[in-house]
C-alpha positions in Angstrom: 28.3 -55.7 -81.8 30.7 -53.9 -79.6 31.9 -50.4 -80.7 35.5 -51.4 -80.3 35.1 -54.2 -82.8 33.3 -51.9 -85.2 36.0 -49.3 -85.0 38.7 -52.0 -85.6 37.0 -53.2 -88.8 36.7 -49.7 -90.2 39.5 -48.6 -92.4 37.9 -45.4 -93.5 40.6 -43.4 -91.8 43.5 -45.3 -93.4 43.9 -43.0 -96.4 46.6 -40.8 -97.9 46.8 -37.1 -97.5 44.3 -35.3 -99.8 42.1 -38.4 -100.5 38.4 -37.9 -100.0 36.3 -40.1 -97.8 34.9 -43.1 -99.5 31.3 -42.8 -100.8 28.5 -45.3 -100.0 28.7 -46.6 -103.6 32.4 -47.3 -103.3 31.9 -49.1 -99.9 29.1 -51.2 -101.4 31.2 -52.2 -104.4 34.1 -53.1 -102.1 31.8 -55.2 -99.9 30.3 -56.9 -102.9 33.7 -57.8 -104.3 34.7 -59.4 -100.9 31.5 -61.5 -100.9 32.0 -63.0 -104.4 33.2 -66.5 -104.2 34.8 -68.0 -107.2 37.4 -70.7 -107.8 40.2 -68.1 -107.8 39.1 -66.0 -104.8 38.0 -67.2 -101.4 36.2 -70.4 -102.6 39.1 -72.6 -103.8 38.8 -74.9 -100.8 35.0 -75.3 -101.4 35.7 -75.8 -105.1 38.2 -78.6 -104.4 35.8 -80.2 -101.8 33.0 -80.2 -104.3 35.2 -81.9 -107.0 36.3 -84.5 -104.4 32.7 -85.1 -103.5 31.7 -85.5 -107.1 34.5 -88.1 -107.6 33.3 -90.0 -104.5 29.7 -90.0 -105.7 30.8 -91.4 -109.1 32.9 -94.1 -107.4 29.9 -95.0 -105.2 27.6 -95.3 -108.2 30.2 -97.5 -110.0 30.5 -99.8 -107.0 26.8 -100.0 -106.7 26.4 -101.0 -110.3 29.0 -103.7 -109.8 27.3 -105.1 -106.7 23.7 -104.5 -107.7 23.3 -108.0 -109.0 24.1 -109.5 -105.5 21.4 -107.4 -103.7 17.8 -108.2 -103.3 15.5 -106.0 -105.4 14.1 -103.8 -102.6 17.6 -103.0 -101.2 19.0 -102.3 -104.7 16.0 -100.0 -105.4 16.6 -98.1 -102.2 20.3 -97.7 -102.7 19.7 -96.5 -106.3 17.2 -94.0 -105.1 19.5 -92.7 -102.4 22.4 -92.3 -104.9 20.0 -90.4 -107.2 19.1 -88.1 -104.3 22.8 -87.5 -103.5 23.5 -86.6 -107.1 20.6 -84.3 -107.2 21.7 -82.5 -104.0 25.3 -82.2 -105.3 24.0 -80.7 -108.6 22.0 -78.1 -106.6 25.0 -77.2 -104.4 27.3 -77.0 -107.5 24.8 -74.6 -109.2 24.6 -72.5 -106.0 28.4 -72.3 -105.8 28.7 -71.2 -109.5 26.1 -68.5 -109.0 28.2 -66.8 -106.4 
């Protein structure tokens, strides 16, 4: 990391007259607050994308159930298994998103 970039990112010196320098605890809290991703802060695009993905997965499952009768058994079994894996992956991603 270049020193110039590091100095640009630092706002330690942007303070009012008489204010003390920030403590390590204050800096850590401010950093943690920036890193939190929720629906209302920096993750609204991710949130909308996850909801759209869930809708697409549900539509795919609905279409599969409608067309399952026309497929041979091996193909239907493979598609059903793949949809199950997609749903399981989506659930894990959703849980990870909600933990942040």
